[in-house]
Wavefront OBJ file of the C-alpha trace (Angstrom):
o trace
v -11.481 -0.316 23.273
v -13.344 -0.733 19.984
v -13.499 -3.938 17.929
v -10.496 -6.108 17.161
v -9.204 -5.490 13.627
v -6.930 -7.954 11.843
v -4.366 -6.146 9.685
v -2.529 -8.492 7.342
v 0.855 -7.156 6.313
v 0.544 -4.737 9.217
v 4.304 -4.504 9.766
v 4.777 -3.306 6.208
v 4.890 0.212 4.876
v 1.231 1.153 4.432
v 0.085 -1.414 6.985
v 2.138 0.016 9.849
v 0.877 3.550 9.218
v -2.696 2.229 9.131
v -2.185 0.387 12.428
v -1.097 3.700 13.980
v -4.270 5.417 12.749
v -6.455 2.517 13.948
v -4.941 2.639 17.421
v -5.370 6.396 17.554
v -9.086 5.751 17.054
v -9.187 3.206 19.890
v -9.271 -0.049 17.902
v -7.581 -3.210 19.130
v -5.216 -4.343 16.385
v -3.789 -7.762 15.547
v -1.049 -7.870 12.913
v -0.415 -10.967 10.771
v 2.789 -10.663 8.752
v 5.491 -12.983 7.426
v 8.132 -10.203 7.652
v 9.201 -10.796 4.057
v 9.547 -7.054 3.538
v 9.434 -5.659 7.064
v 10.976 -6.160 10.489
v 9.816 -7.544 13.832
v 10.771 -4.233 15.475
v 7.879 -2.356 13.845
v 5.231 -3.225 16.517
v 7.514 -1.707 19.154
v 7.925 1.415 17.071
v 4.153 1.634 16.735
v 3.991 1.456 20.546
v 6.418 4.392 20.745
v 4.031 6.441 18.601
v 0.680 5.395 20.076
v 1.498 4.100 23.543
v 0.004 0.686 22.664
v 1.806 -2.308 21.187
v -0.410 -4.061 18.639
v -0.819 -7.813 18.763
v 1.540 -9.539 16.352
v 1.931 -12.998 14.867
v 4.412 -14.091 12.244
v 2.562 -16.184 9.676
v 2.657 -17.006 5.965
v -0.911 -16.357 4.861
v -0.441 -18.382 1.687
v -0.301 -21.569 3.821
v -3.881 -22.771 4.158
v -3.602 -24.850 7.330
v -1.511 -22.215 9.094
v -4.181 -19.604 8.371
v -6.978 -21.832 9.629
v -5.025 -22.495 12.830
v -4.372 -18.756 13.216
v -8.090 -17.970 13.144
v -8.839 -20.801 15.580
v -6.432 -19.234 18.066
v -7.524 -15.624 17.514
v -11.210 -15.245 18.178
v -13.296 -12.088 18.154
v -11.963 -10.452 14.992
v -14.547 -7.920 13.820
v -13.052 -6.894 10.469
v -9.992 -7.371 8.264
v -7.775 -4.903 6.425
v -5.801 -6.963 3.915
v -2.430 -5.547 2.828
v -0.268 -8.669 2.747
v 1.091 -9.133 -0.776
v 4.214 -9.080 -2.870
v 4.135 -5.757 -4.692
v 7.007 -5.087 -7.117
v 5.774 -4.686 -10.684
v 8.925 -5.669 -12.582
v 9.773 -8.425 -10.076
v 6.357 -9.955 -10.802
v 7.230 -10.052 -14.507
v 10.284 -12.155 -13.632
v 8.515 -14.335 -11.021
v 4.830 -14.624 -11.956
v 4.094 -17.946 -10.228
v 5.465 -16.628 -6.933
v 3.152 -13.623 -7.157
v 0.036 -15.622 -8.033
v 0.642 -18.192 -5.307
v 1.320 -15.571 -2.641
v -1.122 -12.781 -3.474
v -4.075 -14.782 -4.732
v -3.523 -17.741 -2.433
v -3.382 -15.637 0.728
v -6.565 -13.796 -0.238
v -8.432 -17.073 -0.813
v -7.237 -18.392 2.562
v -8.425 -15.241 4.311
v -11.821 -15.314 2.622
v -12.271 -18.993 3.436
v -11.870 -18.287 7.154
v -13.680 -14.967 7.027
v -16.796 -16.634 5.652
v -16.464 -19.662 7.947
v -16.359 -17.429 11.013
v -18.803 -14.857 9.593
v -16.427 -11.904 9.836
v -18.506 -9.381 7.901
v -16.133 -6.611 6.767
v -13.042 -6.483 4.551
v -11.013 -3.521 3.302
v -8.787 -4.684 0.459
v -5.511 -3.075 -0.562
v -5.850 -2.867 -4.342
v -3.940 -0.793 -6.861
v -4.272 1.593 -9.781
v -2.280 -0.990 -11.762
v -5.634 -2.670 -12.527
v -6.309 0.195 -14.969
v -3.149 -0.476 -16.980
v -2.461 2.518 -19.224
v -5.895 4.172 -19.082
v -7.564 5.631 -22.174
v -8.460 8.835 -20.329
v -6.800 10.837 -17.583
v -7.498 11.354 -14.781
v -8.705 7.799 -14.317
v -11.987 7.210 -12.488
v -13.450 4.069 -10.920
v -15.623 3.575 -14.019
v -12.583 3.184 -16.266
v -12.244 -0.309 -17.707
v -9.930 -2.740 -15.981
v -7.367 -3.388 -18.691
v -5.430 -6.461 -19.682
v -2.752 -6.443 -17.074
v 0.603 -4.760 -17.653
v 2.209 -7.035 -15.042
v 1.387 -10.198 -13.076
v 1.320 -8.025 -9.942
v -1.466 -5.897 -11.407
v -3.288 -9.019 -12.475
v -3.176 -10.457 -8.942
v -4.962 -7.330 -7.707
v -7.626 -7.660 -10.407
v -8.129 -11.369 -9.674
v -8.340 -10.759 -5.912
v -10.949 -8.036 -6.419
v -13.035 -10.446 -8.507
v -12.731 -13.272 -5.970
v -13.772 -10.913 -3.161
v -16.714 -9.638 -5.231
v -17.947 -13.165 -5.948
v -17.545 -14.174 -2.305
v -19.461 -11.172 -0.972
v -22.398 -11.933 -3.262
v -23.088 -15.266 -1.586
v -21.873 -14.813 1.994
v -22.592 -12.374 4.799
v -19.673 -10.169 3.815
v -19.084 -6.615 2.579
v -15.896 -5.188 1.143
v -14.281 -1.998 -0.072
v -11.471 -2.086 -2.611
v -9.100 0.852 -2.230
v -7.163 1.379 -5.438
v -4.000 3.213 -4.415
v -1.913 5.302 -6.646
v 1.700 5.807 -5.430
v 2.242 6.115 -1.661
v 5.440 7.812 -0.499
v 6.576 9.669 2.620
v 6.689 8.588 6.251
v 5.168 9.233 9.666
v 6.096 12.589 11.182
v 7.796 10.810 14.097
v 10.304 9.246 11.649
v 9.801 5.991 13.578
v 8.084 4.165 10.699
v 8.383 4.533 6.948
v 9.152 2.636 3.772
v 11.777 -0.009 4.538
v 12.543 -2.120 1.466
v 14.842 -5.021 2.191
v 17.589 -5.264 -0.398
v 17.525 -3.084 -3.502
v 14.422 -0.829 -3.560
v 11.815 -1.307 -6.280
v 10.076 2.031 -5.682
v 11.305 5.504 -6.523
v 11.286 7.274 -3.155
v 13.452 4.884 -1.095
v 15.900 4.721 -3.990
v 16.122 8.521 -3.907
v 16.684 8.681 -0.153
v 19.157 5.787 -0.118
v 21.147 7.455 -2.893
v 21.131 10.762 -1.026
v 22.389 9.207 2.210
v 25.106 7.212 0.443
v 23.718 3.666 0.514
v 23.411 3.676 -3.272
v 25.953 5.108 -5.693
v 23.299 6.549 -7.974
v 19.578 6.571 -8.724
v 18.209 4.779 -11.777
v 15.637 6.763 -13.746
v 13.789 4.186 -15.830
v 13.130 5.835 -19.187
v 13.216 9.445 -20.370
v 11.459 9.004 -23.720
v 7.852 8.710 -22.563
v 5.229 11.002 -24.100
v 5.283 13.315 -21.078
v 6.493 16.920 -20.673
v 9.985 15.928 -19.470
v 10.065 12.383 -20.882
v 9.896 10.602 -17.518
v 6.958 8.558 -16.250
v 4.157 10.314 -14.375
v 2.447 9.004 -11.251
v -0.016 10.266 -8.658
v 2.064 10.315 -5.472
v 0.153 10.330 -2.165
v 1.438 10.704 1.383
v 1.216 7.392 3.223
v -0.484 8.984 6.259
v -3.250 10.410 4.056
v -3.622 6.928 2.595
v -3.713 5.267 6.031
v -6.465 7.580 7.229
v -8.617 6.578 4.260
v -8.562 2.960 5.459
v -10.126 3.862 8.784
v -12.821 5.877 7.001
v -13.526 2.954 4.639
v -13.638 0.504 7.551
v -16.091 2.645 9.486
v -18.227 3.084 6.374
v -18.634 -0.705 6.296
v -19.143 -1.077 10.031
v -21.823 1.622 10.090
v -23.429 -0.012 7.014
v -23.213 3.109 4.890
v -21.876 1.195 1.883
v -24.318 1.321 -1.027
v -23.443 -2.067 -2.511
v -21.887 -5.285 -1.184
v -18.551 -4.271 -2.681
v -17.385 -0.755 -3.462
v -14.304 0.679 -5.177
v -12.526 3.962 -4.446
v -9.436 5.550 -5.976
v -6.978 6.994 -3.470
v -4.621 9.643 -4.794
v -4.141 13.387 -4.846
v -5.561 13.872 -8.329
v -2.258 15.367 -9.516
v 0.384 13.635 -11.609
v 4.091 14.244 -10.969
v 6.931 13.046 -13.165
v 9.974 11.230 -11.842
v 12.061 14.338 -12.466
v 9.573 16.508 -10.545
v 9.906 14.187 -7.543
v 13.702 14.403 -7.803
v 13.564 18.210 -7.944
v 11.249 18.321 -4.923
v 13.618 16.129 -2.942
v 16.628 18.236 -3.913
v 14.769 21.370 -2.786
v 13.695 20.099 0.653
v 16.976 18.302 1.415
v 19.386 20.841 -0.048
v 21.250 17.987 -1.760
v 22.039 17.221 -5.383
v 21.142 13.685 -6.476
v 23.352 11.522 -8.635
v 21.114 9.747 -11.165
v 21.443 7.844 -14.440
v 18.911 7.417 -17.214
v 18.155 3.759 -17.960
v 15.939 1.943 -20.451
v 12.266 1.567 -19.583
v 11.354 -1.378 -17.359
v 8.917 -4.050 -18.566
v 5.465 -3.646 -17.046
v 5.762 0.068 -16.249
v 2.867 2.345 -17.236
v 3.683 5.654 -18.931
v 1.428 7.973 -16.934
v -1.506 7.694 -14.580
v -3.205 9.846 -11.990
v -6.486 9.627 -10.149
v -9.905 11.147 -10.388
v -10.644 11.255 -6.652
v -14.156 12.722 -6.932
v -15.896 9.576 -5.693
v -13.678 9.134 -2.613
v -13.967 12.847 -1.820
v -17.758 12.712 -2.016
v -18.639 9.295 -0.594
v -15.908 8.872 1.997
v -15.552 12.526 2.883
v -11.805 12.006 2.475
v -9.245 14.134 0.673
v -5.459 13.938 0.528
v -3.992 16.872 2.457
v -0.212 16.719 2.082
v 1.721 18.062 -0.909
v 4.736 16.662 -2.756
v 7.303 18.587 -0.693
v 5.712 17.211 2.518
v 6.048 13.716 1.095
v 9.693 13.983 0.040
v 10.770 15.779 3.241
v 9.138 13.185 5.523
v 10.757 10.382 3.498
v 14.151 12.045 3.917
v 13.710 12.471 7.673
v 12.773 8.785 7.910
v 15.871 7.764 5.946
v 18.056 9.871 8.210
v 16.472 8.242 11.273
v 16.855 4.649 10.078
v 20.422 4.566 11.374
v 18.985 4.709 14.908
v 17.850 1.069 14.867
v 16.600 -1.548 12.398
v 20.197 -1.979 11.215
v 20.056 -5.765 11.378
v 17.491 -5.873 8.562
v 19.153 -3.473 6.119
l 1 2 3 4 5 6 7 8 9 10 11 12 13 14 15 16 17 18 19 20 21 22 23 24 25 26 27 28 29 30 31 32 33 34 35 36 37 38 39 40 41 42 43 44 45 46 47 48 49 50 51 52 53 54 55 56 57 58 59 60 61 62 63 64 65 66 67 68 69 70 71 72 73 74 75 76 77 78 79 80 81 82 83 84 85 86 87 88 89 90 91 92 93 94 95 96 97 98 99 100 101 102 103 104 105 106 107 108 109 110 111 112 113 114 115 116 117 118 119 120 121 122 123 124 125 126 127 128 129 130 131 132 133 134 135 136 137 138 139 140 141 142 143 144 145 146 147 148 149 150 151 152 153 154 155 156 157 158 159 160 161 162 163 164 165 166 167 168 169 170 171 172 173 174 175 176 177 178 179 180 181 182 183 184 185 186 187 188 189 190 191 192 193 194 195 196 197 198 199 200 201 202 203 204 205 206 207 208 209 210 211 212 213 214 215 216 217 218 219 220 221 222 223 224 225 226 227 228 229 230 231 232 233 234 235 236 237 238 239 240 241 242 243 244 245 246 247 248 249 250 251 252 253 254 255 256 257 258 259 260 261 262 263 264 265 266 267 268 269 270 271 272 273 274 275 276 277 278 279 280 281 282 283 284 285 286 287 288 289 290 291 292 293 294 295 296 297 298 299 300 301 302 303 304 305 306 307 308 309 310 311 312 313 314 315 316 317 318 319 320 321 322 323 324 325 326 327 328 329 330 331 332 333 334 335 336 337 338 339 340 341 342 343 344 345
């Protein structure tokens, strides 16, 4: 067994897929999660995939004393992958204080204990939202971090800055992974995106509409300056994204990082419109989606996709799965949800 890795938010969507990849590589994993957007059944589903149940503790990481007590009870952590955060762009516009307290507060609490215990490595779950609407596409890591389009995006920018400042004065190294738009699910259909309540992201809204949980899909805006008028994003399969975290972690642990903190974009390098995602889903599922065009949502960016050159070169990582793979795996996950997890839906 390799080192013990703490994965905050490890029962969530990207976190659970990353835990699977960590355990495949022989790491001992401890999940810390408040289950605000996940379910306590996920560790057991991870065991079904990997044969090993990760350690799990329910905890609110924004509570300072609870976090300190957690670290006192869990010794021997060698590195942290930090996912835990509220993540809905338009919800953050409506509830900014909640987002700042949770996302920034939990990061400060983690760093406080990380430096106290001299845990040297952190992989941070950041976001392409820090770029706002970029001046040039595709967007590279050298693009300016814009005035935030949403409080959610601003929490990611602030957390990156706090981590950077901390690493300059303590024995710590970090990699910020700026995701574009993860979709899809594990091939086993045992884990996937499981939003509680009404989905904020496109893919689960598509699959829930297709299976009959939602009457119709909302398409937010069709008057953007894009080929079909709908917003464009760089969609990446969640398993490709999860694998990048293990590569980033091992880059830090083998001391191959070139500076105390590094930044990498994670995407496919291709932008797809909302309507292109819908068409892909209709093709792989054989179903016709019921959707309605709505007004644009506050905080949404018109179009963005990644320049992945740096991650391809420095990490030796490249997204492998195409859009049809993403939409088909998401559909298989949605179809499989009925076999459990019902109590949380």
